[in-house]
MARROVO-319457 format. One line per 2 residues: number of its first residue (from 0); their letters; for each residue x, y, z of N, C-alpha, C. Coordinates in steps of 0.02 Angstrom, whole numbers, plus 50000, padded with zeros to 5 digits. Layout:
<bados>
NUM = a = X,Y,Z,X,Y,Z,X,Y,Z  ...
</bados>
This chain:
<bados>
0 = xx = 48722,55173,55729,48785,55153,55696,48845,55179,55734  48845,55244,55748,48902,55274,55784,48907,55245,55855
2 = xx = 48850,55238,55888,48851,55210,55956,48878,55139,55955  48860,55101,55903,48883,55032,55898,48959,55030,55889
4 = xx = 48985,55074,55846,49058,55076,55834,49094,55094,55899  49067,55142,55936,49098,55162,55999,49096,55104,56048
6 = xx = 49041,55067,56048,49035,55009,56092,49086,54956,56074  49096,54945,56009,49145,54896,55986,49215,54916,56007
8 = xx = 49232,54979,56000,49298,55003,56020,49308,54994,56095  49256,55008,56133,49260,55002,56206,49273,54929,56226
10 = xx = 49237,54883,56194,49246,54812,56209,49316,54790,56189  49339,54813,56130,49406,54794,56106,49459,54816,56156
12 = xx = 49456,54878,56178,49506,54904,56224,49503,54867,56290  49443,54846,56311,49436,54809,56374,49468,54740,56367
14 = xx = 49458,54708,56310,49487,54642,56298,49563,54647,56298  49589,54699,56265,49662,54708,56262,49689,54718,56332
16 = xx = 49654,54758,56372,49676,54770,56441,49676,54705,56481  49624,54665,56471,49619,54601,56506,49677,54555,56485
18 = xx = 49692,54553,56420,49746,54512,56395,49813,54534,56426  49824,54599,56427,49886,54625,56456,49894,54606,56529
20 = xx = 49841,54613,56567,49844,54597,56639,49853,54522,56648  49823,54482,56604,49829,54409,56609,49901,54389,56594
22 = xx = 49930,54419,56542,50000,54404,56524,50046,54424,56580  50033,54482,56611,50075,54505,56666,50070,54456,56725
24 = xx = 50010,54431,56737,50000,54383,56791,50038,54319,56777  50032,54293,56716,50068,54232,56697,50143,54243,56702
26 = xx = 50166,54302,56680,50237,54317,56682,50263,54320,56753  50223,54344,56799,50246,54350,56869,50247,54282,56903
28 = xx = 50209,54234,56876,50207,54168,56907,50269,54126,56888  50296,54141,56828,50353,54102,56804,50417,54118,56842
</bados>
């Protein structure tokens, strides 16, 4: 249970980081 929650948090933070970098990339193209 605890390991699964930690895994979920890790994935969430990775997705957020990916979104941020994607937005930055799109912003730099405009």
